[in-house]
C-alpha positions in Angstrom: 120.3 86.5 102.2 120.2 85.7 98.4 117.1 87.0 96.6 118.4 86.2 93.1 116.1 87.5 90.4 112.8 87.2 92.2 112.2 88.0 95.8 110.9 85.1 98.0 107.9 86.2 100.0 109.5 84.6 103.1 112.6 86.9 102.7 110.6 90.1 102.5 109.3 90.5 106.0 109.0 93.0 108.8 112.6 92.4 110.0 114.0 93.3 106.6 112.0 96.5 106.4 113.0 97.5 109.9 116.7 96.9 109.0 116.5 98.9 105.8 114.7 101.8 107.4 117.0 101.9 110.4 120.1 102.0 108.2 118.9 104.5 105.6 116.2 106.6 107.3 117.1 106.6 111.0 114.5 109.3 111.6 111.8 106.7 111.0 113.6 103.8 112.8 111.3 103.8 115.8 108.1 103.6 113.8 106.2 100.3 113.9 106.2 98.2 110.8 103.3 96.1 109.6 102.9 94.1 106.4 99.9 95.0 104.3 97.8 92.2 102.7 97.7 92.7 98.9 96.8 90.8 95.8 99.4 92.8 93.9 102.1 90.9 92.1 104.8 93.6 91.7 105.5 95.0 95.1 105.4 94.1 98.8 103.8 96.8 101.0 104.5 97.6 104.6 102.8 100.3 106.8 105.4 102.4 108.5 103.9 104.3 111.4 100.6 106.0 110.6 101.7 108.3 107.8 104.0 106.3 105.6 104.2 103.1 103.6 107.2 101.2 102.3 107.1 99.5 98.9 109.7 96.9 98.0 109.8 95.4 94.4 109.5 91.7 94.1 111.5 91.4 90.8 113.7 93.6 88.6 110.8 94.6 86.3 109.0 96.1 89.2 112.0 98.3 89.9 111.8 99.8 86.4 108.0 100.3 86.9 108.6 102.3 90.1 111.2 104.5 88.5 108.8 105.1 85.6 105.9 105.8 87.9 107.9 108.4 89.7 108.7 110.3 86.5 105.1 110.1 85.3 103.5 111.2 88.5 105.6 114.3 88.8 103.7 115.3 85.6 100.3 113.7 86.0 99.7 113.8 89.7 99.0 117.6 90.1 96.4 117.5 87.2 94.3 114.6 88.6 91.2 115.0 90.8 92.3 112.5 93.5 95.6 111.8 95.3 98.3 109.6 93.7 101.4 108.0 95.2 103.8 110.6 96.7 107.4 109.4 97.3 109.1 110.8 100.3 112.2 108.6 100.4 114.2 106.5 98.0 116.0 103.6 99.5 119.0 101.8 98.2 119.8 98.1 98.2 121.0 96.8 101.5 120.5 94.3 104.3 120.5 91.6 101.7 117.8 93.2 99.6 119.2 93.7 96.0 117.0 96.5 94.6 116.1 100.1 95.2 112.9 100.6 97.3 110.7 103.5 98.2 108.8 105.2 101.1 105.5 106.9 100.2 103.0 109.0 102.1 100.1 106.9 103.3 96.9 107.3 101.3 93.6 106.9 103.1 91.1 104.4 101.9 90.7 100.7 101.2 90.5 98.6 98.1 86.9 98.0 97.0 85.6 94.5 96.3 83.8 93.6 93.1 80.2 92.6 93.9 80.2 94.5 97.1 80.4 98.2 96.1 78.2 100.5 98.2 77.0 103.7 96.5 78.2 102.3 93.1 76.7 105.2 91.1 78.8 107.7 93.0 81.9 105.7 92.7 81.2 105.2 88.9 81.0 108.9 88.5 84.2 109.5 90.4 86.1 106.9 88.4 84.7 108.4 85.1 85.9 111.8 86.1 89.3 110.5 87.0 89.7 108.8 83.6 88.4 111.9 81.8 90.8 114.2 83.7 93.7 111.9 82.8 92.7 112.0 79.2 92.8 115.8 79.2 96.5 115.9 80.1 98.7 116.9 77.1 99.8 113.6 75.5 101.9 114.8 72.6 105.3 113.9 74.2 104.1 111.2 76.5 105.7 107.8 76.6 103.7 104.9 75.0 101.7 102.9 77.5 102.4 99.1 77.6 98.7 98.5 77.2 97.6 101.3 74.9 98.0 99.0 71.9 95.5 97.5 69.4 93.5 94.6 70.8 94.7 92.4 67.9 98.2 92.3 69.5 96.7 90.3 72.3 95.0 87.7 70.1 97.5 84.9 70.4 97.9 85.0 74.3 94.2 85.4 74.7 93.4 82.4 72.6 96.1 80.4 74.4 94.5 81.3 77.7 91.1 80.2 76.4 92.6 76.9 75.4 94.1 76.5 78.9 90.7 77.1 80.5 88.9 74.3 78.6 86.6 72.7 81.1 86.9 75.6 83.6 84.9 78.2 81.8 82.5 78.7 78.8 85.2 78.6 76.2 82.7 78.9 73.3 81.1 81.9 74.9 84.3 83.8 75.7 85.7 83.0 72.2 82.6 84.6 70.6 83.0 87.6 72.9 86.7 87.9 72.0 86.1 87.7 68.3 83.4 90.3 68.6 85.8 92.6 70.4 88.4 92.2 67.7 85.9 93.4 65.1 85.5 96.8 66.9 87.0 99.7 65.0 90.5 100.6 66.2 91.4 103.9 67.9 92.1 106.4 65.1 92.5 109.6 67.1 95.7 110.9 68.6 97.3 109.0 71.5 95.7 109.7 74.9 96.9 109.2 78.5 95.7 106.0 80.2 96.5 104.5 83.6 96.6 101.0 82.0 95.8 98.9 85.1 92.6 100.3 86.7 91.5 97.5 88.9 90.1 97.0 92.4 93.6 96.6 93.8 94.8 100.0 92.3 92.0 102.2 93.5 91.1 103.3 97.0 87.7 104.3 98.3 86.7 106.1 101.5 83.1 106.7 102.5 81.9 105.3 99.2 83.9 107.8 97.1 87.1 107.4 95.1 89.9 108.6 97.5 93.1 107.7 95.5 94.5 105.9 92.5 97.8 104.0 92.8 100.3 102.0 90.7 101.0 104.0 87.5 103.8 101.7 86.5 102.3 100.9 83.1 100.7 104.3 82.4 101.3 106.0 79.1 99.7 107.2 75.9 97.9 105.2 73.3 94.4 103.9 72.9 92.7 104.9 76.2 90.0 102.1 75.9 92.1 100.0 78.3 91.0 102.2 81.2 87.4 101.1 80.7 88.2 97.7 82.2 87.1 98.9 85.6 83.5 99.0 84.3 83.6 95.2 84.5 86.3 94.3 87.1 84.7 96.5 89.8 81.4 98.2 88.9 78.1 96.5 88.9 76.1 96.4 85.7 73.6 99.1 86.8 76.5 101.6 87.3 78.4 101.1 84.1 76.3 103.6 82.1 77.1 106.3 84.7 80.8 105.5 84.3 80.6 105.5 80.5 78.8 108.8 80.4 81.4 110.4 82.7 84.2 109.2 80.4 82.4 110.0 77.2 83.2 106.6 75.5 81.5 106.0 72.1 80.3 102.5 71.0 83.7 101.5 69.4 85.7 102.5 72.4 83.3 100.7 74.7 83.6 97.6 72.6 87.4 97.7 72.8 87.2 98.3 76.6 85.0 95.2 76.9 87.6 93.3 74.9 90.4 94.6 77.2 88.5 93.5 80.3 88.0 90.0 78.8 91.6 89.6 77.5 93.2 90.7 80.8 91.0 88.4 82.8 91.4 85.4 80.5 95.2 85.7 80.6 95.3 86.2 84.3 93.0 83.4 85.3 95.1 80.3 84.4 98.3 82.0 85.5 97.0 82.9 88.9 94.5 80.2 89.5 96.6 78.6 92.2 99.0 81.3 93.2 96.9 84.4 93.7 93.3 83.5 94.6 92.0 87.2 94.8 93.2 87.9 91.3 91.8 84.7 90.0 88.5 85.3 91.7 88.3 88.8 90.1 89.1 87.3 86.7 86.2 84.8 87.1 84.0 87.6 88.2 84.8 89.7 85.1 84.3 86.7 82.7 80.9 86.0 84.4 79.8 89.6 84.1 80.7 89.8 80.4 78.9 86.5 79.6 75.9 87.7 81.5 75.9 91.0 79.8 76.1 89.3 76.4 73.1 87.1 77.2 70.8 90.1 78.2 
């Protein structure tokens, strides 16, 4: 099996996972394996029995993110109000698979769906408390987050994405929103911890409450406004104020968060339009929410 530099989905299957587990973790070899559906682009996920999950990176960059996540969560996880990924086994390349892989404890819950969030106010408060708790962690010696940067650094790719979406979205409207976001005052305080990729695919809910947050691969310190994106990529308009109050975001930070939500969605949409329908649909949802908010 030759997986080269990017793993083919056809090659990452139940049989591969069973072979890897049997050779490296024989104590789990008899457990059933079942692939989990996910819109994630970094890792393939497989349920292993009832208490474990196997995560296999799809490309070399994802390997680095998993290693980074492990280091960060040993520091952050105990200080957060909900469970985070807990590794219980580190696998090595084998059975034709070229990269390290991991076994984690299973986290209860399901990914919420934008536009269908029951008890949105409760979830908004839970999410706000999570973000606030993360921000309270000492950040003086934390690593820079890949997204905790000024919005202006995303200007060129965002405008390129807008051009690619001509005829597919309200390009004049999103351009005006983007230019408004760029005028927001920059973060002038000290660097603060941020998850960096709070999205429906990276949070779990159970009984209407936040039950876990996953995928800390791009977490780090910087401008924490990036963590406000979940106000638009998941929460309905009527719950955003609750989330904002729980976080404590001022007008400038809220404007930057709105810009982050717009930029991420615009860049994702043309890239994943054909290849990842759930991500593309969420991007269209965010753009629609932001345009509707601007018109009110």
